[in-house]
C-alpha positions, 0 to 999 in steps of 0.5 A: 547163890541164884537159888538163895536169892529166887528162896529169899524172894519168895518169902518176900512176897509171903510176907506181902500176902501175910501183912494185906491179911493181918493188916489191911483186911482186903479181900479184893478181886483176883485183879486188884490182888494181883496188881499188888503183888506185882507192885510188891515183888517188882520193888523188891526184886527187880533190883535184885535179878536182871534176868527176871522179866519184869511184871510191867512189860507183862502187863502192857503185853497183857492189855495189848491182849486180852487184858480181863481174860489173862488176868483170870490165869491168876484166879483160883478156879472157884471164882473163874465163873461166878463174880464172887470176889476172893478170899484168903484161900484164893490169894493162897493159890495166887500166891502159887502162881506167883512163885511159878512165875519166879521159879520159871521167869516167864508168864503162867502157863507159857511152858504149854504154848497154848492160847488163853481161852484153852488154858481157862478152859481147862481150869474150869473143867477141873481136871483130875490131877488139876490143870497146873504150871509145870515147874518139874524142869526149873532151876528149883524143880527138883526141890521140896518147894514143889511140895508146899505149892502143889498144896496152895494150887490145890482144887480144894479151897479146904485143902489149901493151907493158910498163910502162916502154915505157908510161910513155916513151910517156906522158912523151913526150905529157906533155912535148910540152904545156906546163907547168902554169905556162907555160898559167898564165902563156899564159891570164893573157896571153889574158885581159889581151888579153881585157880590154884589147879589152873596155876599148878597146870600152866606151871607144869606147861611152863616147866615142860617149856622151859626144859624144852628151851634149856635143852635146845640151849644146852645143844648150842652152848656148854651148860655151865656157859649157858647157865651164866648167860641165863643169869645175866654173868659175863663169860670170861674166856677160859684156859686149857692146858691139855686138850684134844680136837678132832677135826674130819672132814668128807673125801671129794665132798666137792665132786659129791657136791657138783653131781647134786643140788643144793636140798640133797646137799642138806640132807645129805649133810643132815644124815650124816652129822645127825648119825655123827651126833648120836655117836658123840654122846656116848663119849665125854666130848663136846661138838664144837662146830661144823663148817660145810663138810667140816666137823670139829669136837673137842675133849677135856674142854668144856669140862676138865677130865685130867688126861682122858681126853686123848682116849676118848677123842680117838674112840670117838673117831674110831666108832665114826669109822664104823659107822660111816663105812656103812653109811648110804648117801640117799640119793647117791647109794651107790657112792661110798662116803669116805672121812678123813680124821686129824687129832691133836693135842695140846693147849687151848683158849675157849670163850664165847663170841658175840651177843647175838647167836653167840657162838662158843669158840676155841682159839690157839694153835692147838686147833690150827694143828689138828686142821692141819693133821686133818687136811694132810690124813687119808681117807678112812684113816685117823691121822694124828699128831706126836703129841696125841701118840705120846698122850695115848702111849701114856695111857696104854689104850690104844694101837698107834703106827707111824706114818713117818715124816709129813710136810705140815704147812707152817710146821714144817717136816712133823713124824706124824702117826696112824690111830689102828685101834684100841688095845683089846684088854682096855676097859671099853665097858658100854661100847662096841668094839672098833674095827681096825681101820685098813692100814695104809702103810706098806711094809719097806723094802731091804733097800730103803734108805738108810735110818739115823739114830741106829735104825729110828724112822724119825728122819725118814719119809715113808712112801705112802700108798692107798688103793683110794688115791690116785697116783699123783696123790689125789684122792678118789671119790 
């Protein structure tokens, strides 16, 4: 658009010259004509281009320095050494100098940084090629306007075109350019296209950030619960008839903390539970929470999976036991980390508690019973309740051994079991085989107490020994 405006400026100056030739018939000195051209340019163009240096300011500078000498910069070379008044051919030359000012936005010959006397001397010398303003590096320097100007300031007056021919040349050049309206529309289209690209780019960035936020949210809450909260819906507590809950803790965690700093404890738990988190991703389970060294996982909740929940939890527990054997504590590399695991199957209620930092919590006696199974278990063993035993036996996927009668706080004496491994011919596609944990049972001697119900061990409390326990039953670290 700037190119179009400058072309229109040039045409306006040319119209003023044509008017003076055809109507006024004036052929005054170059100084007089230059002042008339300046008024024409000032009145016509000044308001259209704020960056264009006004001729009034230039004129004041010229008067202060040497007005007479500087006026000769617009005078045709053939009149520099004579007192002859101007001619139409001389006016064409002056027109070309004024056009160079429009293009360069500076005084004639200012690009050479020469004194006025030096410039005038070079003009009088009639050099070959002629010494003229340099417009090659201007905005219009690569346009055909250079050719008409070269004709207009030709050293030989006879070779300069008349005003009519110059007008035709300039108009032809102007007609090749799009109209101001077309250029404005083109600019608007380019701006719209750029804006669309910018919007698409920002939208893509927003989607990436939204995915990151959603991924973080789904790690904190179940997906269907998080979606309800995002929509502003109330999350109603839900009842589940049959789920299996996993509890585990670290045997001797208090002793480990006593010889570790707070930051070391945090690093230890972070390393351990990061390892656990990578394991549970392979199973249909949901990590409920971690409290200190306690790790709680559930299956069949929040997504119901029929009767698979017991075998999913048992598979996961066996895999965690496999990983804990090779786990190293960074600041205590020689200390073994022993895991104690408890499982229980039963009904449960789940819901979101709180508005600030909401949590998906489980409620019911099933949670308490799973915690009791863990607290009454042994290191590197998977302790399960009769309900979990029945669920696993019904699926036929795992091998179990009876532990015997165990006194459970708040429940009394209950016959519990150990999960010892997975049945070899059961389906475990995509999962590594689970090693059988070390047995904690000893064969009963022939003098064992008499069993009721035809030798059934249901009411017999077995004596359990384990190499990681003290004689009084306290765990070894």
